[in-house]
C-alpha positions as CSV (number, residue, x, y, z in Angstrom):
1,M,13.3,-13.4,11.9
2,D,12.2,-11.0,14.6
3,W,8.8,-9.6,13.6
4,G,8.9,-6.8,16.3
5,A,6.2,-6.0,18.8
6,P,2.8,-7.8,18.3
7,L,0.4,-6.2,16.0
8,D,-3.3,-5.2,16.8
9,T,-5.6,-8.0,17.7
10,G,-7.2,-7.9,14.0
11,W,-3.6,-8.7,12.2
12,Q,-1.7,-10.7,15.1
13,P,-3.6,-13.9,14.4
14,L,-2.9,-13.8,10.7
15,L,0.9,-12.9,11.3
16,Q,1.0,-15.8,13.9
17,A,-0.7,-18.5,11.4
18,W,1.4,-17.4,8.5
19,A,4.7,-17.2,10.4
20,Q,4.4,-20.8,11.4
21,S,3.4,-22.0,7.9
22,P,5.9,-23.3,5.4
23,A,5.8,-20.0,3.4
24,G,6.4,-18.0,6.7
25,L,9.1,-20.2,8.0
26,G,11.0,-20.3,4.6
27,L,10.7,-16.6,4.3
28,S,12.0,-16.1,7.8
29,A,15.1,-18.5,6.9
30,Y,15.6,-16.8,3.7
31,L,15.7,-13.2,5.4
32,D,18.0,-14.4,8.0
33,A,20.4,-15.8,5.5
34,R,20.4,-12.6,3.4
35,H,21.0,-10.5,6.7
36,Q,24.0,-12.9,7.7
37,A,25.4,-12.5,4.1
38,G,25.4,-8.6,4.7
39,A,22.4,-7.7,2.3
40,A,20.9,-4.3,2.8
41,I,17.2,-5.1,3.3
42,Y,14.4,-2.3,3.3
43,P,12.2,-1.1,5.0
44,P,13.4,-1.3,8.7
45,D,10.0,-2.4,9.6
46,P,8.3,-4.6,7.0
47,L,5.0,-4.6,8.9
48,A,4.8,-0.7,9.4
49,A,1.6,-0.7,7.3
50,L,-0.2,-2.9,9.7
51,R,1.0,-1.2,12.9
52,L,-0.3,2.1,11.5
53,T,-3.7,0.9,10.3
54,P,-5.4,-1.5,12.5
55,L,-7.7,-3.9,10.6
56,S,-10.8,-2.5,12.6
57,A,-9.9,1.0,11.1
58,C,-9.2,0.2,7.7
59,R,-11.5,1.8,5.1
60,V,-9.3,2.1,1.9
61,V,-6.9,-0.3,0.7
62,I,-4.1,0.9,-1.9
63,L,-2.0,-1.9,-3.2
64,G,1.6,-1.6,-4.3
65,Q,4.0,-4.2,-5.4
66,D,7.3,-4.0,-3.3
67,P,9.1,-1.3,-1.4
68,Y,11.4,1.4,-2.9
69,H,15.0,-0.2,-3.1
70,G,17.1,3.0,-2.6
71,A,18.7,3.7,0.7
72,G,16.4,5.6,3.1
73,Q,13.4,5.7,0.8
74,A,10.9,2.9,2.0
75,E,9.1,3.4,5.3
76,G,6.8,0.2,5.0
77,L,4.0,1.9,3.1
78,A,3.0,1.5,-0.5
79,F,4.1,4.5,-2.6
80,S,5.2,6.4,0.3
81,V,8.8,7.5,1.1
82,A,10.5,8.7,4.2
83,P,10.5,12.6,4.9
84,G,13.5,14.1,3.1
85,C,13.2,11.9,0.1
86,K,12.7,13.0,-3.5
87,F,9.3,12.2,-4.8
88,P,9.6,9.0,-7.0
89,P,7.9,9.4,-10.4
90,S,4.9,7.2,-9.5
91,L,4.4,9.1,-6.1
92,R,4.6,12.4,-8.1
93,N,2.0,11.3,-10.5
94,L,-0.3,10.3,-7.4
95,F,-0.1,13.8,-5.9
96,K,-0.8,15.4,-9.6
97,E,-4.0,13.4,-9.8
98,L,-4.9,14.3,-6.0
99,Q,-4.4,17.9,-7.1
100,R,-6.3,17.5,-10.3
101,D,-9.2,15.5,-8.7
102,L,-9.7,17.3,-5.2
103,G,-7.8,20.5,-5.8
104,Q,-5.4,19.7,-3.2
105,Q,-2.0,21.3,-3.1
106,P,1.0,18.7,-3.2
107,P,2.6,18.1,0.1
108,M,6.1,19.1,1.1
109,E,7.0,15.5,1.9
110,G,6.4,12.2,0.2
111,S,5.2,10.4,3.5
112,L,1.9,9.0,3.4
113,K,1.6,8.2,7.1
114,P,-1.3,10.7,7.6
115,W,-3.3,8.6,5.3
116,A,-2.3,5.1,7.2
117,A,-3.4,7.0,10.4
118,R,-7.0,7.6,9.1
119,G,-7.6,4.2,7.8
120,V,-5.9,3.9,4.4
121,L,-4.1,0.5,4.3
122,L,-0.9,1.2,2.1
123,L,0.1,-2.4,1.4
124,N,2.7,-3.7,-0.8
125,T,2.2,-7.4,-1.9
126,V,6.0,-8.1,-1.1
127,L,7.2,-6.3,2.0
128,T,10.8,-6.3,1.8
129,V,13.4,-5.7,-1.0
130,E,17.2,-5.6,-1.2
131,D,19.3,-2.4,-2.0
132,G,19.3,-1.5,-5.8
133,A,17.3,-4.8,-6.6
134,P,13.7,-4.3,-7.2
135,A,11.4,-7.3,-6.7
136,S,14.4,-9.2,-5.2
137,H,12.1,-10.8,-2.6
138,A,9.1,-11.6,-4.9
139,G,8.3,-15.2,-4.7
140,K,10.1,-15.8,-1.2
141,G,6.9,-16.1,0.7
142,W,5.4,-12.8,1.2
143,E,2.7,-13.1,-1.1
144,A,0.9,-15.9,0.9
145,F,0.8,-13.4,3.9
146,T,-0.4,-10.3,1.9
147,D,-3.1,-12.4,0.1
148,R,-4.5,-13.4,3.5
149,L,-4.5,-9.9,4.6
150,I,-6.3,-8.8,1.6
151,Q,-8.7,-11.5,2.0
152,A,-9.2,-10.6,5.9
153,V,-9.8,-7.0,4.9
154,A,-12.5,-8.0,2.3
155,Q,-14.1,-10.4,4.6
156,D,-14.7,-7.5,7.3
157,A,-18.1,-6.3,6.9
158,A,-17.3,-2.6,7.2
159,P,-17.5,-0.7,3.9
160,K,-14.0,-0.4,2.3
161,V,-12.6,0.8,-1.3
162,F,-10.0,-1.1,-2.9
163,M,-7.8,1.0,-5.2
164,L,-6.2,-1.1,-7.7
165,W,-3.6,0.5,-9.8
166,G,-1.8,-1.5,-12.6
167,A,-1.9,-5.1,-13.5
168,H,-0.1,-6.4,-10.5
169,A,-2.8,-4.8,-8.2
170,Q,-5.6,-5.8,-10.3
171,A,-4.7,-9.3,-10.3
172,K,-6.0,-9.2,-6.7
173,A,-9.6,-8.1,-7.9
174,L,-11.0,-11.7,-7.9
175,L,-9.7,-12.5,-4.5
176,I,-11.3,-9.1,-3.3
177,E,-14.8,-9.9,-4.9
178,A,-14.8,-13.5,-3.8
179,A,-14.0,-12.6,-0.1
180,G,-16.1,-9.6,0.1
181,Q,-19.1,-10.9,-1.8
182,G,-19.6,-7.5,-3.5
183,A,-19.8,-5.4,-0.4
184,H,-16.9,-3.2,-1.3
185,L,-16.1,-0.7,-4.1
186,I,-13.2,-1.7,-6.3
187,L,-11.5,1.0,-8.4
188,Q,-9.2,0.1,-11.2
189,A,-6.8,2.2,-13.3
190,N,-3.3,2.1,-14.8
191,H,-0.3,2.3,-12.5
192,P,0.8,5.7,-11.8
193,S,4.2,5.1,-13.3
194,P,5.1,7.6,-16.1
195,L,5.0,4.7,-18.4
196,S,1.4,4.1,-18.0
197,A,-0.2,7.1,-16.1
198,L,-1.6,8.6,-19.3
199,R,-2.2,5.6,-21.5
200,P,-5.4,3.7,-22.2
201,P,-7.4,1.6,-21.5
202,Q,-7.7,3.5,-18.0
203,P,-5.3,6.4,-17.5
204,F,-4.4,6.9,-14.0
205,I,-4.4,10.9,-14.5
206,G,-8.0,11.6,-14.8
207,C,-9.2,8.5,-13.0
208,G,-10.9,10.4,-10.2
209,H,-10.5,7.7,-7.8
210,F,-9.8,10.0,-4.6
211,S,-13.2,11.6,-5.0
212,Q,-15.0,8.5,-5.9
213,A,-13.7,6.9,-2.7
214,Q,-14.5,9.9,-0.7
215,A,-18.1,10.1,-2.0
216,W,-18.9,6.4,-1.8
217,L,-17.7,6.1,2.0
218,G,-19.5,9.4,2.7
219,A,-22.8,8.0,1.4
220,R,-22.2,5.2,4.0
221,G,-21.4,7.5,6.9
222,V,-17.6,7.4,6.7
223,E,-15.8,10.5,6.5
224,L,-12.3,10.2,4.3
225,D,-9.8,12.9,4.5
226,W,-7.1,12.9,1.8
227,G,-5.4,15.7,3.3
228,L,-1.6,16.0,3.6
229,S,0.5,19.1,4.6
230,A,0.6,21.1,1.6
231,A,3.5,23.2,0.1
232,C,2.0,26.7,0.0
233,G,1.7,27.6,-3.7
234,N,3.3,24.6,-5.0
235,T,2.3,22.7,-8.1
236,L,3.2,19.6,-9.9
237,F,1.8,20.6,-13.2
């Protein structure tokens, strides 16, 4: 498996250590075999989130599960879709809450790259998937790597907000708390999926996580801009 160009100095040692571990070697062999078998694997660059958000710049972490499994959708960022793609239901609800919480008009495109460039790490816990087969690469070795990334972010002293939506992301709360020793803000709510976004115990719609993150970081001298290119007059409600 070719991991592409080297990452920034914060992430690269973690990648090197994991790639040489049993989990990394096993995953690399598995991905090579699936490619040789003709499997369509997304996204084109599994490490895109790390390339766009250096460890030293990270101020918010939003955890997803695995990439979108439709052709042309995944761009290596949790919840984000490539320009030109229809908004998936969870992303649509994310934009609804952004509009409700901050009054921000929904964007024309579903790419969250502007957030990544401003220090929002949009990290899936599994970084590849096969066409039409959600969670097809779960349990193949990615989790050992992304757990180490989450731990490294939490161990860094700069203040950060972790936004954990749904049980899968919330399972990482203990890892974050242990590594960060209480230095960071952890926000938890239901997943933005239509199946859970409005349900108790912590509905995603109405959670106010975007404004809470902005206020908490602002009190510590860190500006956070959730802006995206808005569609004039558009609404998701």
